[in-house]
N, C-alpha and C positions, 0 to 999 in steps of 0.2 A: 504494500500500500504506500503510495506517495505521501509526502508530508502535506501536500495540498489537499489530497483526499481525506486525510486524517483531520485536518482543520475543518473541512466541510462537515464531516460526521460529528465533530465535537460541538458544532454550532447548531445542529439540527434540534428542532423543538421536541421536547418529550411528548410521546403520544398521549399521555394523560394530563397534559398541561392545560390550565385554565388561567384567564387573565384577571388580575386584581382591578376592580372598578371603583372601590372606595375604601378608605381606611380612616377609622376614628379612634383616637386615643382618649381614654377617660381619665386614667391616672397613670402613675409611673409603673403600675402593676397590671393594668387591664386595658385591652383594646378590642375593637371589632373590625371586621373587614368583609367586603362583599366581592364575589368573583362571578365570572360568567358561568352559566349552567350548561352542562353538556346536554345536547338534544336527547340523548339516550337515557338520561337519568330520570328514573321514577322513584319516588320515595314517599313514605307515610310521615306526616308531621310527628316529630319526636325521635326519629331515627338518626344514626350517625354514620359517617363515612371516614375513610382514611385519607388524610391530606398531609402534605409536607413539602419539603424542598430537597434539592440535590445536596448531599453532604460533602464534606471536604474530601472524602475518598471517591467522589464521583458517583456514588450510589444513592438512590432515593432514601430519605430519612422521613418515615411516616409515623403519624400518631392518629388515634381515634378522636374525632371531633364531632360533637352533636351539631346538626344543621339547625341554625337558629331561625332561619326563614321558614315560612309555611310551605306546604307541598305545592301550592299554586303559584308561588313567586317565580318570576322569570329569571332571577339571579339567586345565588346561594349566599347566605350570610353566616359568619362564624364569630364566636365570642371567645377570646383567649386571654390567658394569664401570661405575664412576662417573667421569665426566670433568667437572670443574668448569665448563669452558667449552664442553662438547659440546652441539650444538644440541638433541639429544634427551635424552641421559643426564643432563644438568644438571637437566632437569625430571623425568625418569622416576624418579630416585633419591628424589624427594620424595613419591611416590605412597603412598596409605594405603588400608587396607581400606575398600571401599565406593566408591572412585573408579573411573572408567571409563578404559579404554585402547581404542585402535582395533586390530582384528585382522582381517587379510585371510585368508580361508579357502581359500587356494590353496597347499598345501604342496609344496615342491620340495626337491631336494638329492641328493647322491651318497653320503652316508654311510649307506647302507642295505645290508643283507646281500644284497639282490637284485643289487647291482652287483659282487659278488664271486663268483668261481667256488668250488665246494666245497673245503674244506680242513680241517685238523685243529686248528690253533691260530689264534686271532684276536687280533691286537695292536691296541689302541686307544691311540694316542699323542697327547697333548694338552699345550697350554700355556694358562695363564690361564683365561679363560671358554670356551676351546675344549673344555673338558671337558663342556659342556652336552649335546651330542648323545650322548655316552657315558653320561651320567646317564639318558638315555632307553633306550639300547640295553642297558645292563647290567641293566635291570629288565624286559626283554622275554624271555619264555620261548623264543621262536624262536631267539635267539642261542645259548642253551644246548642246544637240540635240534640245531643245525647244527654246533657246534664242541665238541671234547673239552676245550679249555682256552682261557680268555680272560685275557689279560694287559693290564691298564690302567695306563698311566703318566700322571702329571700333574706338570708342572713349573711352579713359581711362584717369585717372588722370596723370599717369606717363608713361614714355617710357618703363620701365621694364614690365609694365602691358600689353603691346602690344606683348610681346615675343611669346605667344602661337599662336596668329593669324598671326604674321609676319612669323614665321618659317613654319607654315603650308602652307600659301599661296605661300611662296617662293619655297616650295618643290613640288608644284603641276606640274610645268613644266617638272619635271623629273619623275613623277609618271608613272609607266609602263602601267597603265590602261587608264588614261585620259590625259597624258602629251600632246599628239598631239592635243587633243580637246581644251585644255586650252590655248594653244599658240595664242596670239593675241586677245583672247576673254575676259580675266579676268583683271580687274583693281582693285587694292587694295589701299585704302585711309585711313591710320591711323592718328588719331588726338589725341592730349593731351590737357587737360584743366588746368593743373598746371605746369608741367615741360616744359621747352623750347624744341621744336622739330621742324621738318620741316613743319608740318601742325599743327596749334594750333586752339583751340576753339571748342565749341559745334557744332555738325553737324547740328543742327537746325539753328544756326546763319549762318553757312557756306552755307547752302542751300538757305536761304532767301537772303543772300548777293550775291549769285551766285558764290562765290569764289571756291567752290568745283568743279563746272563745268568748271570754268576757269583753275584751276590747272590741271584737268584731260584732258582738251582739248575736252570736249564733250558738247552736247546741254543740255539745261535745261530740267527739268522733263516735260513730256507730257503724259497725260492719254490715248492718242490715241495709243501710241507705247510702253509706259513704264509700268512695273509692279514692285511693291515694297513690300518687306517684312521687318517687324520691330520686333526687340527683344531687350528690355532693361528695364529700370525702368518704373514704372507706369507713372511718370512725362514725361519721354522721349516718351513713347508710345502716351500719350495724346497730347503732343506738336507736334509731327510729324504727327499724325492723322489729326490735325487741318490744318497743312500746306498742306497736301495732299488733304483733302476735299475742301479747299479753291481753289485748282487748278483743281478741277473737278474729282478727283479720288473717287472711291467707295469701301468701305470695303467688302471683300469677305469672304466666309466660305466654308467648304467642301460641304455643301448642296447647296450653291449658289455662284459659283466662280465670282470674280470681278477683280478690278485692283490693290488692295492692301490688305494685310493681316497682322495681328499682333498677337503675342503670349501673352495671358493673364496670363498664368501660368508661374511662375518663382521662383527661390530660393531667398528669401529675408533675409536669415540668414546665 
């Protein structure tokens, strides 16, 4: 192979490349970005895909990321943490409009309404970037068609880290597609664990004490009528799973729907 041929091959676009169309930095730890959507990609709101960049060794460096945009969106949105020494996020946080990322077009995941049996209320409990799949689900008409009430909780360390979820949920009422469906159905409950805010504390403690239900003016969790989705750290998932199972909830899956589901794949770097 000639040097010229090698240079041409090295500059060829990756077959799974998609183009960055928008980047928004919320804090020095959190950012979101939008990319072009492959025509072949079909997914259910709440699912995740593998995305990444070419590593220093020339090979793709991929991680699981929940799709934050709803299934009907013409583009794909992602919400990410920044880790200075993270193999992927240390590079991903520097992307700009026009850059390419690699995106595998095989969506998977358990945070989908199909994995839950019918119910009246849907609770979406999240920490950090675990809000991403709920950013997708809260913009999907199917969620409002299947449930009478949707309660979204998001716990972060500081108030600024809640910007993404707050702006998104506040904008739902004026959304031309689902605005009328959202009105009176969606309740948003943001909490912080470090900085002083209106609602403080870990959501696990607020559930066990009953404060979250008191603050929202709603009844306590009931496996007969309620369905729950969890997305956060491993510790968070473990703690909330125990709370739910102690109350009679059963974990579901795509193959066997039940009363709660959690996402085991998440970005830890």
